[in-house]
BASE-71346 format. One record per atom (N, C-alpha, C): residue in one letter; atom name; x negated, y, z. Coordinates in steps of 0.001 Angstrom, whole numbers, padded with zeros to 6 digits. Last residue first. Layout:
N
 code site       x       y       z
    a   CA       X       Y       Z
...
//
This chain:
83
 code site       x       y       z
    i    N -145774  046271  027508
    i   CA -146569  046948  028548
    i    C -146122  046445  029905
    m    N -144356  044399  026073
    m   CA -145485  045054  025425
    m    C -146379  045730  026443
    n    N -141960  043044  026627
    n   CA -143219  042603  027240
    n    C -144449  043164  026531
    l    N -139617  044176  025870
    l   CA -140302  043385  024858
    l    C -141639  042814  025351
    k    N -139022  045698  028102
    k   CA -138129  044587  027731
    k    C -138814  043631  026771
    t    N -141070  047590  027841
    t   CA -141070  046683  028991
    t    C -140187  045474  028720
    a    N -140212  048918  025571
    a   CA -141490  048192  025527
    a    C -141600  047216  026692
    l    N -137908  050108  026574
    l   CA -137784  049095  025536
    l    C -139061  048270  025446
    e    N -139142  051893  028395
    e   CA -138176  050899  028872
    e    C -138014  049773  027860
    s    N -140734  053479  026725
    s   CA -141390  052641  027731
    s    C -140437  051572  028278
    a    N -139002  054991  025272
    a   CA -139658  053872  024590
    a    C -140327  052943  025587
    p    N -135934  056031  026706
    p   CA -137409  056034  026753
    p    C -137994  054784  026089
    n    N -133293  057401  025485
    n   CA -133800  056033  025511
    n    C -135319  056053  025526
    k    N -132881  060083  025286
    k   CA -132113  059373  026312
    k    C -132572  057925  026470
    k    N -134339  060818  023045
    k   CA -134872  061191  024363
    k    C -134157  060451  025500
    n    N -134433  058133  020666
    n   CA -133784  059296  021227
    n    C -134356  059566  022614
    l    N -137493  056929  019143
    l   CA -136257  056750  019887
    l    C -135737  058090  020395
    t    N -138953  056259  016145
    t   CA -138838  057285  017176
    t    C -137481  057135  017837
    v    N -140843  053739  014898
    v   CA -139465  054048  015266
    v    C -139476  055052  016413
    y    N -142660  052897  012256
    y   CA -142796  053697  013469
    y    C -141407  054224  013802
    a    N -143314  049928  010771
    a   CA -142244  050896  010983
    a    C -142489  051587  012311
    k    N -145518  048597  008349
    k   CA -145294  049037  009721
    k    C -144151  050034  009740
    k    N -146146  045885  006384
    k   CA -145360  047108  006452
    k    C -145085  047414  007916
    r    N -149414  044705  005503
    r   CA -148197  044613  006306
    r    C -147468  045945  006274
    g    N -151862  044826  004275
    g   CA -150711  044544  003434
    g    C -149405  044382  004201
    k    N -153970  045686  005701
    k   CA -153773  044236  005665
    k    C -152559  043844  004832
    r    N -153697  048411  005677
    r   CA -154755  047807  004847
    r    C -154613  046299  004725
    d    N -150097  049001  005706
    d   CA -151462  049117  006215
    d    C -152443  048395  005299
    i    N -147548  051031  004603
    i   CA -148208  049753  004345
    i    C -149652  049905  004819
    m    N -145018  052600  006615
    m   CA -146264  052642  005843
    m    C -146754  051219  005625
    t    N -142242  054645  007732
    t   CA -142864  053384  007353
    t    C -144163  053627  006595
    t    N -140261  055945  010319
    t   CA -141304  056225  009341
    t    C -141984  054901  009021
    v    N -137179  056907  011532
    v   CA -138005  055756  011170
    v    C -138981  056210  010089
    k    N -135523  058544  014263
    k   CA -136258  058594  012995
    k    C -137043  057307  012790
    d    N -133821  057996  016455
    d   CA -133792  059310  015817
    d    C -134408  059278  014424
    v    N -131792  055440  017702
    v   CA -133005  055757  016930
    v    C -132834  057121  016273
    k    N -130694  054282  020753
    k   CA -130409  055225  019683
    k    C -131716  055620  019022
    v    N -130324  050767  021620
    v   CA -130914  052094  021791
    v    C -130523  052974  020610
    g    N -129855  047973  021576
    g   CA -128910  048885  022209
    g    C -129482  050259  022508
    y    N -131329  046081  020224
    y   CA -131830  046536  021512
    y    C -130924  047541  022211
    m    N -129895  045394  017871
    m   CA -130613  044374  018645
    m    C -130926  044823  020067
    s    N -128816  047825  016893
    s   CA -127924  046721  017267
    s    C -128623  045678  018140
    e    N -131101  049443  016496
    e   CA -129995  049914  017336
    e    C -129097  048764  017781
    i    N -132600  047845  014755
    i   CA -133151  048216  016061
    i    C -132015  048625  016998
    e    N -130835  047762  012549
    e   CA -131197  046533  013247
    e    C -131769  046818  014633
    s    N -130670  050436  011744
    s   CA -129465  049755  012220
    s    C -129800  048476  012979
    k    N -133409  050931  011035
    k   CA -132721  051714  012067
    k    C -131519  050964  012621
    i    N -133804  049115  008938
    i   CA -134620  049032  010142
    i    C -133913  049737  011297
    e    N -131936  050082  007077
    e   CA -131833  048710  007585
    e    C -132597  048551  008895
    p    N -132936  052685  006571
    p   CA -131618  052507  007200
    p    C -131408  051091  007754
    k    N -135512  051967  005417
    k   CA -135426  052691  006681
    k    C -134043  052565  007332
    t    N -135642  048566  004178
    t   CA -135458  050002  004008
    t    C -135327  050661  005379
    a    N -137828  045863  003453
    a   CA -136920  046516  004400
    a    C -136850  048018  004125
    n    N -139664  044450  002004
    n   CA -138514  044979  001268
    n    C -137509  045688  002171
    k    N -141525  043570  003886
    k   CA -141920  044580  002902
    k    C -140739  045200  002166
    k    N -140380  043353  007271
    k   CA -140508  042783  005928
    k    C -140783  043898  004927
    v    N -142415  044905  009863
    v   CA -141146  044567  009216
    v    C -141412  043931  007854
    i    N -143681  045481  012997
    i   CA -144025  044944  011680
    i    C -142701  044460  011084
    f    N -143208  048508  014870
    f   CA -142807  047153  014516
    f    C -143414  046771  013175
    t    N -143781  050712  017518
    t   CA -144216  050251  016210
    t    C -143807  048791  016015
    i    N -142040  053370  019045
    i   CA -142442  051965  019103
    i    C -142738  051516  017677
    k    N -142372  056547  020644
    k   CA -142284  055736  019427
    k    C -142713  054304  019715
    n    N -142826  058719  022366
    n   CA -141567  057975  022460
    n    C -141307  057161  021183
    e    N -145350  059845  022446
    e   CA -144439  060306  021400
    e    C -143071  059623  021409
    t    N -146774  058789  024694
    t   CA -146850  060214  024365
    t    C -145762  060699  023410
    e    N -146185  056025  025067
    e   CA -146297  056924  026211
    e    C -146197  058399  025829
    i    N -146179  054987  022487
    i   CA -145036  054744  023378
    i    C -145036  055790  024489
    m    N -148702  055688  021591
    m   CA -147543  056337  020979
    m    C -146281  056138  021824
    q    N -150253  053915  023102
    q   CA -150403  055353  023320
    q    C -149199  056113  022751
    v    N -149500  051526  021915
    v   CA -149166  051762  023325
    v    C -149275  053247  023656
    a    N -150601  051904  019367
    a   CA -149158  051731  019516
    a    C -148721  051993  020952
    k    N -153351  052013  019943
    k   CA -152692  053182  019371
    k    C -151180  053098  019561
    e    N -153750  049393  020843
    e   CA -154031  050525  021739
    e    C -153320  051791  021247
    t    N -150942  047415  019797
    t   CA -152335  047824  019702
    t    C -152533  048989  020667
    m    N -148513  045497  019020
    m   CA -149109  045949  020265
    m    C -150594  046178  020068
    l    N -145520  045581  017280
    l   CA -146974  045645  017158
    l    C -147552  046224  018448
    p    N -142788  043255  017228
    p   CA -143382  044533  017631
    p    C -144902  044464  017530
    h    N -141822  041494  014175
    h   CA -142258  041536  015571
    h    C -142765  042925  015918
    l    N -139929  041714  011973
    l   CA -140682  040501  012240
    l    C -141139  040438  013697
    i    N -136845  042825  010857
    i   CA -137909  043049  011832
    i    C -138598  041730  012127
    v    N -134812  041936  009257
    v   CA -135912  042644  008602
    v    C -137085  042884  009550
    g    N -132357  040470  009690
    g   CA -133659  039906  009983
    g    C -134813  040594  009298
    m    N -129378  040082  009001
    m   CA -130386  040869  008309
    m    C -131770  040270  008514
//
């Protein structure tokens, strides 16, 4: 598949990891929510509850991935060297 380009590390993204159990990724523009969900689950071995997407001002597609309570976003962020 290869729809995920890279994780996004901004101050807001780090705050969302800590408060909302969400990780932000930059994905390909043609990526669908089910594709993003399945790729995150298979690549990182976590359970995804919800995926929300948006196009930012720079024209990039962001995916806000809410992880299951059993999978803390902080652990995945540590694996990805985000925090």
